[in-house]
N, CA, C and O atoms as a GROMACS GRO file, in nm:
protein
  552
    1MET      N    1   0.660   3.401  11.609
    1MET     CA    2   0.690   3.381  11.461
    1MET      C    3   0.834   3.335  11.445
    1MET      O    4   0.929   3.395  11.494
    2THR      N    5   0.843   3.231  11.378
    2THR     CA    6   0.986   3.169  11.355
    2THR      C    7   1.078   3.267  11.294
    2THR      O    8   1.036   3.368  11.238
    3ALA      N    9   1.219   3.235  11.305
    3ALA     CA   10   1.312   3.321  11.240
    3ALA      C   11   1.285   3.320  11.068
    3ALA      O   12   1.300   3.419  10.997
    4ARG      N   13   1.247   3.205  11.027
    4ARG     CA   14   1.225   3.202  10.888
    4ARG      C   15   1.103   3.289  10.845
    4ARG      O   16   1.106   3.362  10.746
    5MET      N   17   1.006   3.276  10.917
    5MET     CA   18   0.889   3.377  10.875
    5MET      C   19   0.914   3.512  10.896
    5MET      O   20   0.857   3.596  10.826
    6ARG      N   21   0.997   3.544  10.992
    6ARG     CA   22   1.034   3.687  11.020
    6ARG      C   23   1.134   3.733  10.902
    6ARG      O   24   1.134   3.847  10.857
    7PHE      N   25   1.215   3.637  10.860
    7PHE     CA   26   1.303   3.670  10.733
    7PHE      C   27   1.229   3.696  10.626
    7PHE      O   28   1.254   3.794  10.555
    8ALA      N   29   1.124   3.609  10.600
    8ALA     CA   30   1.046   3.625  10.483
    8ALA      C   31   0.959   3.743  10.487
    8ALA      O   32   0.948   3.810  10.384
    9LEU      N   33   0.892   3.779  10.601
    9LEU     CA   34   0.827   3.909  10.618
    9LEU      C   35   0.924   4.023  10.591
    9LEU      O   36   0.900   4.105  10.502
   10GLY      N   37   1.029   4.030  10.662
   10GLY     CA   38   1.139   4.137  10.632
   10GLY      C   39   1.178   4.155  10.498
   10GLY      O   40   1.180   4.267  10.449
   11THR      N   41   1.212   4.039  10.426
   11THR     CA   42   1.255   4.048  10.289
   11THR      C   43   1.146   4.104  10.200
   11THR      O   44   1.170   4.193  10.118
   12GLY      N   45   1.023   4.048  10.217
   12GLY     CA   46   0.906   4.101  10.138
   12GLY      C   47   0.893   4.255  10.164
   12GLY      O   48   0.882   4.335  10.071
   13LEU      N   49   0.896   4.289  10.286
   13LEU     CA   50   0.882   4.438  10.315
   13LEU      C   51   0.998   4.511  10.236
   13LEU      O   52   0.975   4.615  10.173
   14ALA      N   53   1.109   4.461  10.241
   14ALA     CA   54   1.221   4.529  10.183
   14ALA      C   55   1.214   4.535  10.026
   14ALA      O   56   1.253   4.636   9.968
   15LEU      N   57   1.164   4.424   9.956
   15LEU     CA   58   1.147   4.422   9.816
   15LEU      C   59   1.031   4.518   9.778
   15LEU      O   60   1.043   4.588   9.677
   16LEU      N   61   0.926   4.522   9.851
   16LEU     CA   62   0.810   4.622   9.827
   16LEU      C   63   0.861   4.759   9.839
   16LEU      O   64   0.817   4.843   9.762
   17ALA      N   65   0.952   4.792   9.931
   17ALA     CA   66   1.003   4.916   9.958
   17ALA      C   67   1.098   4.954   9.830
   17ALA      O   68   1.091   5.065   9.777
   18LEU      N   69   1.181   4.858   9.791
   18LEU     CA   70   1.254   4.893   9.662
   18LEU      C   71   1.169   4.919   9.548
   18LEU      O   72   1.199   5.008   9.467
   19ASN      N   73   1.056   4.843   9.534
   19ASN     CA   74   0.952   4.877   9.433
   19ASN      C   75   0.900   5.008   9.434
   19ASN      O   76   0.890   5.074   9.331
   20ALA      N   77   0.862   5.053   9.553
   20ALA     CA   78   0.802   5.179   9.572
   20ALA      C   79   0.915   5.287   9.540
   20ALA      O   80   0.889   5.382   9.466
   21PHE      N   81   1.028   5.271   9.591
   21PHE     CA   82   1.139   5.366   9.561
   21PHE      C   83   1.158   5.374   9.422
   21PHE      O   84   1.184   5.487   9.378
   22GLY      N   85   1.152   5.275   9.339
   22GLY     CA   86   1.180   5.271   9.187
   22GLY      C   87   1.065   5.332   9.123
   22GLY      O   88   1.089   5.412   9.032
   23GLY      N   89   0.945   5.310   9.155
   23GLY     CA   90   0.833   5.385   9.102
   23GLY      C   91   0.828   5.517   9.123
   23GLY      O   92   0.784   5.591   9.035
   24ALA      N   93   0.873   5.571   9.252
   24ALA     CA   94   0.868   5.706   9.289
   24ALA      C   95   0.973   5.782   9.210
   24ALA      O   96   0.948   5.892   9.160
   25LEU      N   97   1.094   5.718   9.198
   25LEU     CA   98   1.204   5.790   9.131
   25LEU      C   99   1.168   5.806   8.981
   25LEU      O  100   1.196   5.912   8.925
   26TYR      N  101   1.106   5.706   8.914
   26TYR     CA  102   1.051   5.716   8.790
   26TYR      C  103   0.960   5.829   8.772
   26TYR      O  104   0.969   5.906   8.676
   27GLY      N  105   0.870   5.838   8.865
   27GLY     CA  106   0.768   5.945   8.880
   27GLY      C  107   0.823   6.074   8.888
   27GLY      O  108   0.772   6.163   8.820
   28LEU      N  109   0.935   6.103   8.970
   28LEU     CA  110   0.983   6.224   9.009
   28LEU      C  111   1.070   6.264   8.876
   28LEU      O  112   1.096   6.381   8.852
   29ALA      N  113   1.106   6.172   8.805
   29ALA     CA  114   1.202   6.194   8.682
   29ALA      C  115   1.106   6.234   8.566
   29ALA      O  116   1.153   6.267   8.457
   30GLY      N  117   0.975   6.231   8.588
   30GLY     CA  118   0.884   6.286   8.488
   30GLY      C  119   0.778   6.170   8.420
   30GLY      O  120   0.684   6.202   8.347
   31ALA      N  121   0.809   6.044   8.452
   31ALA     CA  122   0.727   5.930   8.418
   31ALA      C  123   0.686   5.947   8.267
   31ALA      O  124   0.566   5.939   8.238
   32LYS      N  125   0.774   5.970   8.176
   32LYS     CA  126   0.751   6.011   8.044
   32LYS      C  127   0.665   5.899   7.960
   32LYS      O  128   0.605   5.928   7.857
   33ASP      N  129   0.665   5.784   8.009
   33ASP     CA  130   0.588   5.678   7.930
   33ASP      C  131   0.446   5.657   7.991
   33ASP      O  132   0.365   5.578   7.942
   34ILE      N  133   0.424   5.726   8.092
   34ILE     CA  134   0.287   5.718   8.162
   34ILE      C  135   0.196   5.834   8.118
   34ILE      O  136   0.234   5.951   8.121
   35PRO      N  137   0.066   5.792   8.073
   35PRO     CA  138   0.000   5.911   8.011
   35PRO      C  139  -0.056   5.996   8.123
   35PRO      O  140  -0.101   5.937   8.221
   36LYS      N  141  -0.058   6.122   8.119
   36LYS     CA  142  -0.094   6.231   8.210
   36LYS      C  143  -0.243   6.230   8.211
   36LYS      O  144  -0.304   6.270   8.310
   37GLN      N  145  -0.304   6.188   8.106
   37GLN     CA  146  -0.460   6.169   8.095
   37GLN      C  147  -0.508   6.076   8.220
   37GLN      O  148  -0.620   6.092   8.267
   38TRP      N  149  -0.423   5.984   8.269
   38TRP     CA  150  -0.477   5.902   8.373
   38TRP      C  151  -0.513   5.997   8.493
   38TRP      O  152  -0.598   5.960   8.573
   39LEU      N  153  -0.458   6.103   8.506
   39LEU     CA  154  -0.467   6.191   8.624
   39LEU      C  155  -0.595   6.296   8.612
   39LEU      O  156  -0.636   6.371   8.701
   40ALA      N  157  -0.645   6.282   8.487
   40ALA     CA  158  -0.781   6.360   8.478
   40ALA      C  159  -0.878   6.338   8.579
   40ALA      O  160  -0.921   6.225   8.605
   41GLY      N  161  -0.917   6.449   8.640
   41GLY     CA  162  -1.020   6.433   8.745
   41GLY      C  163  -0.963   6.432   8.882
   41GLY      O  164  -1.035   6.445   8.981
   42SER      N  165  -0.831   6.417   8.888
   42SER     CA  166  -0.762   6.409   9.004
   42SER      C  167  -0.707   6.541   9.053
   42SER      O  168  -0.702   6.632   8.970
   43PRO      N  169  -0.665   6.565   9.179
   43PRO     CA  170  -0.608   6.695   9.213
   43PRO      C  171  -0.470   6.711   9.160
   43PRO      O  172  -0.409   6.810   9.201
   44PHE      N  173  -0.407   6.629   9.073
   44PHE     CA  174  -0.263   6.628   9.028
   44PHE      C  175  -0.262   6.656   8.879
   44PHE      O  176  -0.340   6.603   8.800
   45SER      N  177  -0.170   6.742   8.848
   45SER     CA  178  -0.154   6.777   8.691
   45SER      C  179  -0.033   6.691   8.647
   45SER      O  180  -0.008   6.678   8.527
   46ASP      N  181   0.036   6.639   8.734
   46ASP     CA  182   0.160   6.556   8.695
   46ASP      C  183   0.175   6.448   8.799
   46ASP      O  184   0.095   6.428   8.891
   47TYR      N  185   0.290   6.376   8.775
   47TYR     CA  186   0.316   6.266   8.872
   47TYR      C  187   0.424   6.304   8.990
   47TYR      O  188   0.477   6.219   9.062
   48PHE      N  189   0.447   6.432   8.997
   48PHE     CA  190   0.542   6.469   9.097
   48PHE      C  191   0.492   6.444   9.240
   48PHE      O  192   0.557   6.370   9.315
   49VAL      N  193   0.384   6.501   9.279
   49VAL     CA  194   0.335   6.497   9.418
   49VAL      C  195   0.293   6.353   9.449
   49VAL      O  196   0.318   6.306   9.560
   50PRO      N  197   0.232   6.286   9.361
   50PRO     CA  198   0.203   6.138   9.389
   50PRO      C  199   0.333   6.052   9.404
   50PRO      O  200   0.338   5.957   9.481
   51SER      N  201   0.435   6.090   9.327
   51SER     CA  202   0.565   6.020   9.346
   51SER      C  203   0.627   6.058   9.482
   51SER      O  204   0.697   5.974   9.538
   52LEU      N  205   0.608   6.169   9.536
   52LEU     CA  206   0.669   6.209   9.662
   52LEU      C  207   0.602   6.133   9.765
   52LEU      O  208   0.666   6.086   9.858
   53ILE      N  209   0.458   6.115   9.752
   53ILE     CA  210   0.390   6.038   9.851
   53ILE      C  211   0.445   5.890   9.841
   53ILE      O  212   0.469   5.824   9.943
   54LEU      N  213   0.461   5.844   9.724
   54LEU     CA  214   0.495   5.707   9.710
   54LEU      C  215   0.647   5.685   9.768
   54LEU      O  216   0.678   5.582   9.827
   55LEU      N  217   0.726   5.780   9.747
   55LEU     CA  218   0.844   5.773   9.811
   55LEU      C  219   0.858   5.766   9.961
   55LEU      O  220   0.916   5.676  10.021
   56ILE      N  221   0.797   5.875  10.019
   56ILE     CA  222   0.797   5.901  10.157
   56ILE      C  223   0.711   5.810  10.240
   56ILE      O  224   0.759   5.744  10.332
   57ALA      N  225   0.576   5.808  10.205
   57ALA     CA  226   0.482   5.743  10.284
   57ALA      C  227   0.489   5.598  10.266
   57ALA      O  228   0.501   5.526  10.365
   58VAL      N  229   0.482   5.552  10.151
   58VAL     CA  230   0.481   5.411  10.096
   58VAL      C  231   0.626   5.346  10.115
   58VAL      O  232   0.647   5.252  10.192
   59GLY      N  233   0.714   5.403  10.043
   59GLY     CA  234   0.850   5.337  10.046
   59GLY      C  235   0.912   5.341  10.183
   59GLY      O  236   0.970   5.244  10.232
   60GLY      N  237   0.897   5.453  10.242
   60GLY     CA  238   0.969   5.488  10.382
   60GLY      C  239   0.889   5.406  10.484
   60GLY      O  240   0.955   5.365  10.580
   61SER      N  241   0.769   5.378  10.482
   61SER     CA  242   0.696   5.299  10.580
   61SER      C  243   0.738   5.149  10.568
   61SER      O  244   0.753   5.074  10.665
   62LEU      N  245   0.758   5.114  10.431
   62LEU     CA  246   0.783   4.979  10.407
   62LEU      C  247   0.938   4.949  10.450
   62LEU      O  248   0.966   4.846  10.511
   63ALA      N  249   1.037   5.047  10.414
   63ALA     CA  250   1.160   5.028  10.451
   63ALA      C  251   1.185   5.030  10.602
   63ALA      O  252   1.273   4.958  10.651
   64GLY      N  253   1.111   5.110  10.676
   64GLY     CA  254   1.132   5.112  10.819
   64GLY      C  255   1.066   4.979  10.874
   64GLY      O  256   1.127   4.914  10.960
   65ALA      N  257   0.961   4.942  10.834
   65ALA     CA  258   0.906   4.824  10.891
   65ALA      C  259   1.012   4.696  10.857
   65ALA      O  260   1.039   4.611  10.942
   66ALA      N  261   1.063   4.694  10.731
   66ALA     CA  262   1.164   4.588  10.707
   66ALA      C  263   1.277   4.585  10.808
   66ALA      O  264   1.316   4.481  10.860
   67ILE      N  265   1.326   4.704  10.832
   67ILE     CA  266   1.429   4.712  10.941
   67ILE      C  267   1.391   4.659  11.061
   67ILE      O  268   1.459   4.576  11.123
   68ALA      N  269   1.265   4.712  11.104
   68ALA     CA  270   1.228   4.653  11.244
   68ALA      C  271   1.196   4.513  11.254
   68ALA      O  272   1.219   4.451  11.358
   69VAL      N  273   1.145   4.460  11.151
   69VAL     CA  274   1.115   4.315  11.150
   69VAL      C  275   1.249   4.226  11.156
   69VAL      O  276   1.268   4.136  11.237
   70LEU      N  277   1.339   4.268  11.057
   70LEU     CA  278   1.466   4.201  11.044
   70LEU      C  279   1.550   4.213  11.162
   70LEU      O  280   1.626   4.121  11.194
   71ALA      N  281   1.540   4.327  11.233
   71ALA     CA  282   1.626   4.349  11.348
   71ALA      C  283   1.568   4.296  11.471
   71ALA      O  284   1.631   4.296  11.577
   72GLY      N  285   1.434   4.246  11.457
   72GLY     CA  286   1.365   4.202  11.572
   72GLY      C  287   1.315   4.296  11.683
   72GLY      O  288   1.293   4.258  11.798
   73TRP      N  289   1.300   4.423  11.640
   73TRP     CA  290   1.261   4.524  11.728
   73TRP      C  291   1.128   4.506  11.776
   73TRP      O  292   1.047   4.442  11.709
   74ARG      N  293   1.094   4.560  11.893
   74ARG     CA  294   0.961   4.549  11.945
   74ARG      C  295   0.857   4.620  11.873
   74ARG      O  296   0.738   4.595  11.891
   75THR      N  297   0.902   4.711  11.790
   75THR     CA  298   0.804   4.801  11.713
   75THR      C  299   0.785   4.724  11.575
   75THR      O  300   0.728   4.780  11.481
   76ALA      N  301   0.832   4.598  11.566
   76ALA     CA  302   0.807   4.531  11.427
   76ALA      C  303   0.676   4.526  11.388
   76ALA      O  304   0.642   4.560  11.274
   77ARG      N  305   0.581   4.477  11.491
   77ARG     CA  306   0.449   4.439  11.455
   77ARG      C  307   0.366   4.568  11.407
   77ARG      O  308   0.304   4.568  11.301
   78PRO      N  309   0.370   4.671  11.489
   78PRO     CA  310   0.283   4.801  11.451
   78PRO      C  311   0.351   4.857  11.320
   78PRO      O  312   0.282   4.904  11.229
   79ALA      N  313   0.490   4.851  11.314
   79ALA     CA  314   0.558   4.920  11.183
   79ALA      C  315   0.510   4.825  11.059
   79ALA      O  316   0.479   4.882  10.955
   80ALA      N  317   0.505   4.699  11.064
   80ALA     CA  318   0.465   4.620  10.947
   80ALA      C  319   0.316   4.631  10.920
   80ALA      O  320   0.274   4.637  10.805
   81GLN      N  321   0.229   4.634  11.036
   81GLN     CA  322   0.088   4.648  11.007
   81GLN      C  323   0.060   4.792  10.946
   81GLN      O  324  -0.016   4.802  10.850
   82THR      N  325   0.121   4.898  11.001
   82THR     CA  326   0.113   5.043  10.944
   82THR      C  327   0.146   5.027  10.794
   82THR      O  328   0.061   5.055  10.709
   83ALA      N  329   0.275   4.982  10.760
   83ALA     CA  330   0.318   4.975  10.622
   83ALA      C  331   0.231   4.893  10.538
   83ALA      O  332   0.211   4.933  10.423
   84GLY      N  333   0.174   4.783  10.578
   84GLY     CA  334   0.076   4.710  10.503
   84GLY      C  335  -0.049   4.788  10.475
   84GLY      O  336  -0.102   4.780  10.364
   85THR      N  337  -0.100   4.867  10.575
   85THR     CA  338  -0.208   4.947  10.566
   85THR      C  339  -0.203   5.051  10.464
   85THR      O  340  -0.291   5.075  10.381
   86ILE      N  341  -0.082   5.116  10.479
   86ILE     CA  342  -0.049   5.233  10.382
   86ILE      C  343  -0.044   5.175  10.243
   86ILE      O  344  -0.106   5.229  10.151
   87LEU      N  345   0.026   5.072  10.226
   87LEU     CA  346   0.032   5.003  10.092
   87LEU      C  347  -0.095   4.973  10.029
   87LEU      O  348  -0.123   5.012   9.916
   88ILE      N  349  -0.184   4.895  10.114
   88ILE     CA  350  -0.333   4.889  10.062
   88ILE      C  351  -0.395   5.013  10.034
   88ILE      O  352  -0.464   5.024   9.932
   89GLY      N  353  -0.376   5.113  10.116
   89GLY     CA  354  -0.445   5.247  10.089
   89GLY      C  355  -0.400   5.318   9.970
   89GLY      O  356  -0.480   5.384   9.903
   90TRP      N  357  -0.274   5.308   9.939
   90TRP     CA  358  -0.206   5.354   9.827
   90TRP      C  359  -0.261   5.304   9.698
   90TRP      O  360  -0.296   5.378   9.606
   91ILE      N  361  -0.268   5.166   9.694
   91ILE     CA  362  -0.326   5.093   9.574
   91ILE      C  363  -0.476   5.130   9.558
   91ILE      O  364  -0.512   5.166   9.447
   92ALA      N  365  -0.557   5.124   9.651
   92ALA     CA  366  -0.703   5.168   9.662
   92ALA      C  367  -0.708   5.298   9.595
   92ALA      O  368  -0.779   5.312   9.495
   93ILE      N  369  -0.634   5.399   9.645
   93ILE     CA  370  -0.661   5.538   9.599
   93ILE      C  371  -0.599   5.542   9.455
   93ILE      O  372  -0.652   5.611   9.367
   94GLN      N  373  -0.487   5.468   9.432
   94GLN     CA  374  -0.441   5.469   9.287
   94GLN      C  375  -0.549   5.424   9.183
   94GLN      O  376  -0.582   5.490   9.084
   95VAL      N  377  -0.604   5.292   9.222
   95VAL     CA  378  -0.706   5.249   9.130
   95VAL      C  379  -0.826   5.328   9.112
   95VAL      O  380  -0.887   5.330   9.006
   96SER      N  381  -0.865   5.403   9.233
   96SER     CA  382  -0.975   5.483   9.222
   96SER      C  383  -0.951   5.617   9.137
   96SER      O  384  -1.048   5.676   9.090
   97ILE      N  385  -0.825   5.662   9.119
   97ILE     CA  386  -0.786   5.774   9.044
   97ILE      C  387  -0.759   5.733   8.899
   97ILE      O  388  -0.822   5.792   8.811
   98ILE      N  389  -0.663   5.628   8.864
   98ILE     CA  390  -0.635   5.597   8.738
   98ILE      C  391  -0.702   5.476   8.680
   98ILE      O  392  -0.687   5.453   8.560
   99GLY      N  393  -0.773   5.399   8.751
   99GLY     CA  394  -0.818   5.273   8.723
   99GLY      C  395  -0.739   5.158   8.727
   99GLY      O  396  -0.625   5.173   8.772
  100TYR      N  397  -0.775   5.032   8.686
  100TYR     CA  398  -0.695   4.924   8.678
  100TYR      C  399  -0.613   4.934   8.547
  100TYR      O  400  -0.663   4.932   8.435
  101VAL      N  401  -0.480   4.944   8.575
  101VAL     CA  402  -0.393   4.949   8.450
  101VAL      C  403  -0.283   4.856   8.442
  101VAL      O  404  -0.217   4.849   8.339
  102SER      N  405  -0.253   4.774   8.559
  102SER     CA  406  -0.157   4.681   8.567
  102SER      C  407  -0.179   4.560   8.647
  102SER      O  408  -0.247   4.570   8.749
  103TRP      N  409  -0.131   4.452   8.616
  103TRP     CA  410  -0.145   4.325   8.710
  103TRP      C  411  -0.073   4.355   8.833
  103TRP      O  412  -0.091   4.278   8.927
  104MET      N  413   0.008   4.455   8.848
  104MET     CA  414   0.084   4.477   8.964
  104MET      C  415  -0.009   4.524   9.078
  104MET      O  416   0.009   4.486   9.194
  105GLN      N  417  -0.109   4.607   9.042
  105GLN     CA  418  -0.197   4.674   9.134
  105GLN      C  419  -0.263   4.554   9.235
  105GLN      O  420  -0.244   4.557   9.356
  106PRO      N  421  -0.335   4.458   9.173
  106PRO     CA  422  -0.384   4.340   9.264
  106PRO      C  423  -0.281   4.275   9.331
  106PRO      O  424  -0.300   4.232   9.445
  107ALA      N  425  -0.167   4.261   9.270
  107ALA     CA  426  -0.057   4.170   9.326
  107ALA      C  427   0.004   4.256   9.450
  107ALA      O  428   0.036   4.197   9.553
  108VAL      N  429   0.017   4.387   9.439
  108VAL     CA  430   0.070   4.468   9.551
  108VAL      C  431  -0.037   4.478   9.652
  108VAL      O  432  -0.004   4.482   9.770
  109ALA      N  433  -0.174   4.482   9.617
  109ALA     CA  434  -0.275   4.479   9.724
  109ALA      C  435  -0.269   4.360   9.790
  109ALA      O  436  -0.269   4.366   9.913
  110LEU      N  437  -0.262   4.242   9.732
  110LEU     CA  438  -0.250   4.114   9.799
  110LEU      C  439  -0.118   4.105   9.901
  110LEU      O  440  -0.123   4.048  10.010
  111ALA      N  441  -0.008   4.166   9.851
  111ALA     CA  442   0.094   4.160   9.928
  111ALA      C  443   0.079   4.250  10.060
  111ALA      O  444   0.128   4.214  10.167
  112GLY      N  445   0.012   4.363  10.045
  112GLY     CA  446  -0.019   4.439  10.154
  112GLY      C  447  -0.115   4.358  10.250
  112GLY      O  448  -0.098   4.368  10.372
  113LEU      N  449  -0.202   4.289  10.207
  113LEU     CA  450  -0.297   4.212  10.278
  113LEU      C  451  -0.208   4.108  10.359
  113LEU      O  452  -0.224   4.090  10.480
  114ALA      N  453  -0.113   4.040  10.285
  114ALA     CA  454  -0.026   3.945  10.352
  114ALA      C  455   0.059   3.991  10.454
  114ALA      O  456   0.086   3.925  10.554
  115ILE      N  457   0.102   4.109  10.426
  115ILE     CA  458   0.198   4.182  10.541
  115ILE      C  459   0.109   4.209  10.659
  115ILE      O  460   0.154   4.180  10.770
  116VAL      N  461  -0.013   4.261  10.650
  116VAL     CA  462  -0.099   4.277  10.766
  116VAL      C  463  -0.123   4.153  10.825
  116VAL      O  464  -0.101   4.144  10.946
  117ALA      N  465  -0.169   4.046  10.758
  117ALA     CA  466  -0.196   3.915  10.823
  117ALA      C  467  -0.072   3.859  10.891
  117ALA      O  468  -0.080   3.816  11.006
  118LEU      N  469   0.034   3.857  10.828
  118LEU     CA  470   0.166   3.803  10.896
  118LEU      C  471   0.206   3.883  11.018
  118LEU      O  472   0.255   3.828  11.117
  119SER      N  473   0.183   4.018  11.008
  119SER     CA  474   0.240   4.104  11.110
  119SER      C  475   0.137   4.092  11.235
  119SER      O  476   0.168   4.136  11.346
  120THR      N  477   0.015   4.031  11.212
  120THR     CA  478  -0.088   4.023  11.314
  120THR      C  479  -0.055   3.888  11.390
  120THR      O  480  -0.119   3.856  11.491
  121ALA      N  481   0.037   3.816  11.342
  121ALA     CA  482   0.062   3.673  11.412
  121ALA      C  483   0.122   3.711  11.548
  121ALA      O  484   0.210   3.796  11.560
  122ARG      N  485   0.071   3.644  11.645
  122ARG     CA  486   0.110   3.678  11.786
  122ARG      C  487   0.263   3.661  11.804
  122ARG      O  488   0.318   3.733  11.887
  123GLY      N  489   0.326   3.583  11.742
  123GLY     CA  490   0.475   3.544  11.759
  123GLY      C  491   0.550   3.658  11.720
  123GLY      O  492   0.653   3.673  11.786
  124LEU      N  493   0.525   3.746  11.628
  124LEU     CA  494   0.610   3.856  11.582
  124LEU      C  495   0.649   3.946  11.711
  124LEU      O  496   0.766   3.971  11.740
  125HIS      N  497   0.551   3.986  11.774
  125HIS     CA  498   0.579   4.084  11.902
  125HIS      C  499   0.629   3.990  11.998
  125HIS      O  500   0.734   4.024  12.054
  126GLN      N  501   0.576   3.878  12.032
  126GLN     CA  502   0.623   3.793  12.145
  126GLN      C  503   0.769   3.763  12.136
  126GLN      O  504   0.839   3.771  12.237
  127GLU      N  505   0.817   3.730  12.023
  127GLU     CA  506   0.959   3.690  11.999
  127GLU      C  507   1.047   3.816  12.021
  127GLU      O  508   1.151   3.805  12.085
  128SER      N  509   1.009   3.935  11.971
  128SER     CA  510   1.080   4.064  11.979
  128SER      C  511   1.080   4.087  12.132
  128SER      O  512   1.189   4.119  12.181
  129THR      N  513   0.973   4.075  12.214
  129THR     CA  514   0.982   4.099  12.355
  129THR      C  515   1.076   4.015  12.434
  129THR      O  516   1.156   4.058  12.517
  130GLU      N  517   1.058   3.883  12.398
  130GLU     CA  518   1.166   3.786  12.468
  130GLU      C  519   1.299   3.820  12.440
  130GLU      O  520   1.381   3.819  12.532
  131ARG      N  521   1.333   3.851  12.318
  131ARG     CA  522   1.469   3.891  12.278
  131ARG      C  523   1.513   4.010  12.368
  131ARG      O  524   1.615   4.006  12.437
  132ALA      N  525   1.431   4.113  12.362
  132ALA     CA  526   1.462   4.231  12.444
  132ALA      C  527   1.474   4.210  12.588
  132ALA      O  528   1.553   4.281  12.650
  133ILE      N  529   1.402   4.120  12.650
  133ILE     CA  530   1.419   4.080  12.788
  133ILE      C  531   1.553   4.024  12.804
  133ILE      O  532   1.628   4.070  12.890
  134ARG      N  533   1.591   3.920  12.724
  134ARG     CA  534   1.720   3.847  12.723
  134ARG      C  535   1.841   3.952  12.724
  134ARG      O  536   1.940   3.938  12.797
  135ARG      N  537   1.823   4.054  12.641
  135ARG     CA  538   1.926   4.143  12.619
  135ARG      C  539   1.926   4.253  12.733
  135ARG      O  540   2.018   4.334  12.745
  136GLY      N  541   1.823   4.249  12.810
  136GLY     CA  542   1.822   4.347  12.932
  136GLY      C  543   1.766   4.474  12.880
  136GLY      O  544   1.788   4.577  12.945
  137LEU      N  545   1.693   4.481  12.768
  137LEU     CA  546   1.653   4.601  12.720
  137LEU      C  547   1.507   4.640  12.766
  137LEU      O  548   1.455   4.748  12.735
  138VAL      N  549   1.441   4.537  12.849
  138VAL     CA  550   1.307   4.574  12.907
  138VAL      C  551   1.319   4.540  13.048
  138VAL      O  552   1.225   4.559  13.125
   0.00000   0.00000   0.00000
């Protein structure tokens, strides 16, 4: 993977992490403009627990993957693949619970698919491994 592609993937991961953190903080603060009726039939009575999941699992995995990709760590590929998969799962579960309510749901799902596809590119791991060899880390 070229440095430009790695930068694009890392930046995308970072922006998605910021989006997840923002949504989580809004939810933790009470999500006053989001109807609680959307949670009917779910195990949640308010947005606190889903917001914690969004903050820790989704935002945390995206932020960790962004750091790994941008730093060129050899864990970049599995970190990005895991973060993309978590993001896709989050959106799938969200839509199954509250339904389609925003254009951002399919956009974020597509971003998750793009992350998984880009992180599957052979060069992401190969470049990280070659850099580690040059630095004497392997």
